C-alpha positions as CSV (number, residue, x, y, z in Angstrom):
1,X,0.7,-0.2,0.1
2,X,2.9,2.5,0.7
3,X,4.5,1.5,-2.7
4,X,1.2,2.9,-4.3
5,X,1.2,5.6,-2.2
6,X,4.7,6.7,-3.3
7,X,3.8,5.9,-6.7
8,X,0.6,8.2,-7.3
9,X,2.6,10.9,-5.0
10,X,5.8,10.8,-7.1
11,X,3.3,11.4,-10.7
12,X,1.4,13.9,-9.4
13,X,4.7,15.8,-8.5
14,X,5.7,15.0,-12.0
15,X,2.3,16.6,-13.4
16,X,2.2,19.4,-11.1
17,X,6.3,19.8,-12.8
18,X,5.2,19.5,-16.1
19,X,1.9,22.3,-16.0
20,X,3.9,24.4,-14.2
21,X,6.7,24.4,-16.8
22,X,4.1,24.0,-20.0
23,X,2.7,27.6,-18.0
24,X,6.5,29.5,-17.7
25,X,6.4,28.2,-21.6
26,X,3.3,30.7,-22.6
27,X,4.1,33.2,-20.8
28,X,7.0,34.3,-21.7
29,X,8.3,37.8,-21.1
30,X,10.5,40.2,-22.6
31,X,14.2,41.4,-21.3
32,X,14.0,45.1,-20.5
33,X,14.7,47.0,-23.9
34,X,17.6,48.5,-24.7
35,X,19.3,51.1,-28.0
36,X,20.4,47.2,-29.3
37,X,17.0,45.9,-28.5
38,X,15.2,48.9,-31.1
39,X,18.4,48.0,-33.4
40,X,17.8,44.4,-34.1
41,X,14.2,45.1,-34.5
42,X,14.9,47.9,-36.3
43,X,16.6,45.6,-39.1
44,X,13.4,42.6,-38.8
45,X,11.1,45.2,-39.0
46,X,12.8,46.5,-42.6
47,X,12.8,43.2,-44.1
48,X,9.8,42.1,-43.2
49,X,7.6,45.0,-44.8
50,X,10.4,44.4,-47.4
51,X,9.3,41.0,-48.2
52,X,5.3,41.8,-47.5
53,X,5.2,45.0,-48.8
54,X,1.6,43.6,-51.0
55,X,0.2,42.0,-47.7
56,X,-2.8,43.6,-46.0
57,X,-1.3,44.6,-42.9
58,X,1.3,46.4,-44.3
59,X,0.9,50.4,-44.0
60,X,-0.3,49.4,-40.3
61,X,3.0,47.9,-40.3
62,X,5.1,51.3,-41.6
63,X,2.7,53.2,-39.3
64,X,4.0,51.1,-36.0
65,X,7.3,51.0,-37.5
66,X,7.9,55.1,-37.6
67,X,6.0,54.7,-34.3
68,X,8.5,52.6,-33.3
69,X,11.5,54.6,-34.4
70,X,10.4,57.9,-33.1
71,X,10.0,56.4,-29.4
72,X,13.7,54.4,-29.9
73,X,15.4,57.7,-31.3
74,X,13.7,59.4,-28.1
75,X,15.3,57.2,-26.1
76,X,11.6,55.5,-25.3
77,X,13.2,51.6,-25.7
78,X,10.2,49.3,-24.5
79,X,7.8,52.1,-26.5
80,X,9.6,51.5,-29.4
81,X,10.5,48.0,-29.6
82,X,6.6,47.1,-29.1
83,X,6.0,49.0,-31.6
84,X,8.4,47.6,-33.8
85,X,7.7,44.0,-32.5
86,X,3.2,44.8,-33.7
87,X,5.6,45.8,-37.2
88,X,6.6,42.5,-37.5
89,X,4.0,40.9,-36.4
90,X,1.2,42.5,-38.8
91,X,3.1,41.1,-41.7
92,X,3.4,38.1,-40.3
93,X,6.4,37.3,-39.1
94,X,7.8,36.3,-35.6
95,X,10.3,38.8,-33.9
96,X,13.4,37.8,-32.7
97,X,14.6,39.4,-29.9
């Protein structure tokens, strides 16, 4: 009977550990944005917009990129990075920062 309880406890612990790890993977946050973050995202946004310039959301992506560039130039890296990420996502790409 103790063996069954032990196996049940180990199984439950493993299930909880797997559930906690899966939850953490879906709630990923971005590290604090810096000038380098803005530079990398600006390059990605430019490439994405060049590749997908005829997409339906290309205009909104261009607007987001312009907002992102403006915020980054002003030193508001977090806001700028968020706009740049939106620009990349708008054309169906995944930001890599």
